[in-house]
C-alpha positions in Angstrom: 0.0 0.0 0.0 3.1 2.2 -0.1 2.7 3.3 3.5 5.8 3.9 5.6 6.3 1.8 8.7 6.3 4.9 11.0 3.2 6.3 9.2 1.4 3.0 9.8 2.1 2.9 13.5 1.0 6.6 13.9 -2.3 5.7 12.3 -2.6 2.6 14.5 -2.0 4.6 17.6 -4.6 7.3 16.8 -7.2 4.9 15.5 -10.5 5.3 17.3 -9.6 8.7 18.7 -10.9 12.1 17.6 -8.8 15.1 16.5 -9.0 18.6 17.9 -11.4 19.8 15.2 -13.8 17.1 16.1 -13.4 17.8 19.8 -14.2 21.5 19.3 -17.3 20.6 17.4 -18.5 18.4 20.2 -17.8 21.0 22.8 -19.6 23.6 20.7 -22.6 21.3 20.2 -22.8 21.0 24.0 -22.8 24.7 24.5 -25.4 25.2 21.8 -27.7 22.6 23.3 -27.3 24.2 26.8 -28.3 27.6 25.5 -31.2 26.3 23.4 -32.5 24.4 26.4 -32.9 27.7 28.4 -33.5 30.1 25.4 -35.3 28.1 22.7 -36.3 31.3 20.9 -32.7 32.3 20.2 -31.5 32.0 16.6 -28.1 30.7 15.7 -26.5 34.2 15.6 -27.7 35.0 19.1 -26.5 31.5 20.3 -23.1 32.1 18.7 -22.6 35.5 20.3 -23.6 34.2 23.7 -21.1 31.4 23.5 -18.4 33.8 22.3 -19.1 36.1 25.2 -19.1 33.2 27.7 -16.0 31.4 26.4 -13.9 33.8 24.4 -13.8 31.4 21.5 -13.4 32.6 18.0 -15.7 31.0 15.5 -18.1 32.1 12.8 -21.9 32.3 12.9 -21.9 29.9 10.0 -20.2 27.2 12.0 -22.8 27.7 14.7 -25.5 27.4 12.1 -24.1 24.1 10.7 -23.8 22.5 14.2 -27.3 23.7 15.1 -28.6 22.2 11.9 -26.9 18.9 12.6 -28.5 18.9 16.1 -31.9 19.7 14.5 -32.0 22.9 16.7 -33.8 26.0 15.4 -35.5 29.0 16.9 -39.0 28.3 18.1 -40.0 32.0 17.5 -42.7 32.4 14.9 -43.1 35.3 12.4 -46.2 36.4 10.5 -46.8 38.9 7.7 -49.8 41.2 7.7 -50.7 43.2 4.5 -50.9 46.9 4.4 -54.0 48.9 5.2 -55.3 52.4 4.7 -53.9 55.7 6.0 -54.4 56.8 9.6 -57.2 59.2 10.1 -56.4 60.0 13.8 -52.8 61.1 13.6 -50.7 61.0 10.5 -47.8 58.5 10.2 -44.9 60.9 10.5 -42.3 58.2 11.0 -43.1 56.5 7.6 -40.7 53.7 8.1 -37.7 55.8 9.2 -36.9 54.1 12.4 -33.3 55.2 12.7 -33.1 57.7 15.7 -29.8 59.2 16.6 -30.4 59.5 20.3 -32.6 58.0 23.1 -36.2 59.2 23.4 -36.3 60.4 19.8 -38.8 57.7 18.7 -40.8 55.7 21.2 -43.3 53.0 20.3 -45.9 51.1 22.3 -48.3 48.2 22.1 -50.4 45.9 24.3 -50.2 42.1 24.4 -52.2 39.5 26.2 -50.3 37.2 28.7 -51.9 34.1 30.1 -50.8 33.0 33.5 -52.4 30.3 35.7 -55.7 30.4 34.0 -56.0 34.2 33.9 -55.4 36.7 31.2 -53.5 39.9 31.6 -52.9 43.0 29.4 -49.2 44.0 29.3 -48.7 47.4 27.8 -45.1 48.4 27.3 -43.0 51.2 25.7 -39.8 50.7 23.7 -37.2 53.3 22.9 -36.4 52.6 19.3 -32.8 54.0 19.7 -31.7 50.9 21.6 -34.9 48.8 21.9 -35.0 49.4 25.7 -38.2 48.9 27.5 -38.9 52.2 29.2 -42.5 51.9 30.4 -44.7 49.0 31.5 -47.9 48.0 33.2 -49.7 44.6 33.7 -53.4 44.5 34.5 -56.3 42.0 34.2 -57.1 41.7 30.6 -59.7 44.0 28.8 -58.4 42.9 25.4 -56.0 45.9 25.2 -58.6 48.5 26.0 -58.0 48.8 29.7 -57.7 52.6 30.4 -55.8 52.3 33.8 -53.4 49.8 32.2 -52.5 52.3 29.4 -52.4 55.3 31.6 -50.1 53.6 34.1 -47.7 52.4 31.4 -47.7 55.9 29.8 -46.9 57.6 33.1 -44.0 55.1 33.6 -42.6 56.2 30.2 -43.1 59.9 30.9 -41.3 59.6 34.3 -38.4 57.9 32.6 -38.2 60.7 30.1 -38.0 63.3 32.9 -35.7 61.3 35.1 -33.1 60.8 32.4 -33.2 64.5 31.3 -35.0 64.3 28.0 -38.2 66.1 28.8 -37.5 69.1 26.6 -36.2 67.1 23.7 -38.8 66.1 21.1 -40.1 62.6 21.1 -42.1 61.0 18.3 -44.5 58.6 20.0 -45.8 56.1 17.4 -48.6 53.5 18.0 -51.4 51.8 16.2 -54.9 53.2 16.2 -56.1 51.4 19.3 -59.1 52.8 21.2 -57.1 54.1 24.1 -54.2 55.4 22.0 -56.7 57.4 19.9 -58.6 58.9 22.9 -58.4 62.6 23.8 -58.0 61.8 27.5 -54.9 59.6 26.8 -53.2 62.0 24.5 -53.8 64.8 26.9 -51.4 63.0 29.2 -48.7 63.8 26.7 -49.1 67.6 26.9 -46.1 69.5 28.1 -43.7 66.7 27.4 -42.5 67.8 23.9 -44.2 64.8 22.3 -45.4 64.5 18.7 -48.0 61.8 18.0 -47.7 59.4 15.0 -49.9 56.4 14.1 -49.8 53.4 11.8 -52.4 53.0 9.1 -55.5 51.0 10.1 -54.8 47.3 10.2 -51.2 47.7 9.2 -48.8 46.3 11.9 -46.0 46.7 9.3 -46.1 50.4 9.9 -44.8 49.7 13.4 -42.3 46.9 12.8 -40.1 47.5 15.8 -42.8 46.9 18.5 -44.5 44.2 16.4 -41.3 42.2 15.9 -40.2 42.6 19.5 -43.8 41.6 20.6 -43.5 38.3 18.9 -40.0 37.5 20.2 -40.8 38.6 23.7 -43.9 36.5 24.0 -42.1 33.5 22.7 -39.3 34.0 25.3 -41.9 34.5 28.1 -43.7 31.3 27.3 -40.9 29.0 26.1 -37.9 30.2 28.1 -39.4 31.9 31.2 -42.5 29.8 31.6 -44.6 32.9 32.4 -47.7 30.8 32.6 -46.5 29.2 35.8 -45.5 32.5 37.5 -46.8 33.0 41.1 -46.9 36.8 40.6 -47.3 38.0 37.1 -46.1 41.6 38.0 -42.9 40.3 39.6 -42.3 38.0 36.7 -42.7 40.8 34.1 -40.5 43.1 36.1 -37.8 40.4 36.2 -38.1 39.8 32.5 -37.8 43.6 31.7 -34.6 43.6 33.8 -33.3 40.7 31.9 -34.3 42.2 28.5 -32.6 45.5 29.2 -29.5 44.3 31.0 -28.7 40.7 29.8 -30.4 39.9 26.5 -28.0 40.4 23.6 -29.6 42.0 20.5 -28.4 41.4 16.9 -29.5 44.9 15.9 -27.3 46.4 18.6 -24.2 44.5 17.5 -24.8 41.8 20.2 -25.0 44.2 23.1 -27.7 44.7 25.6 -30.0 47.8 25.3 -28.5 49.6 28.3 -24.9 48.5 27.4 -25.4 49.9 23.9 -26.8 53.2 25.2 -24.2 53.8 27.8 -21.3 52.9 25.4 -22.7 55.6 23.0 -22.4 58.1 25.8 -26.1 58.6 26.6 -27.8 58.7 29.9 
């Protein structure tokens, strides 16, 4: 077979063993499985960055994708597409798809989602700063299918207090929402007086006019149910508060170059 004697014995000695490349793939696979077990909504890019942050290893997103595929691991988050609707007749859409603010509190979006916990339904209204996707206002109340006035008012006041506390009261904020009953009401919008806020609304039946909050809404609900088991929480308010802390201080975001919202904001020199 034209194999040297020394070469033959080297092959014989390493027969049945695995090389460093194979060892690294096995170790990487274990890390991927561990992260997916606790965060099943993470995509391969988020998984890869979390592993790099934890271990200091240098490897590509593509390698993480290949290993995840071999393990039959994929994100459990779901995405849907909703067609466009007609123009808003309450407040015009002044954002018009330009969700690229240059500072905090320049564009803020809000929405309400229903959370189920121990046989009860709750409305969670939250506010997101588009600059760094940070949750800056929140309230959880027994569900009224998104039309609970106290729920909306409390979350809004939370947002306004954050704007004042962090020194942005006199800087203009575009507040963009859908045309929900409470968001459209005069009483609700009167709360925004004297806070240098401009109102903007999506067209009727057009969630794609507010892609930041709609996209986050889907990811967040998947994480709450699949990774945080929110439906088993003893206290829904405590559970949501803990999740917001995780979201703002620990969750790495692809759109923020794999930094957390607060980390990204502070590294850019903003309060």
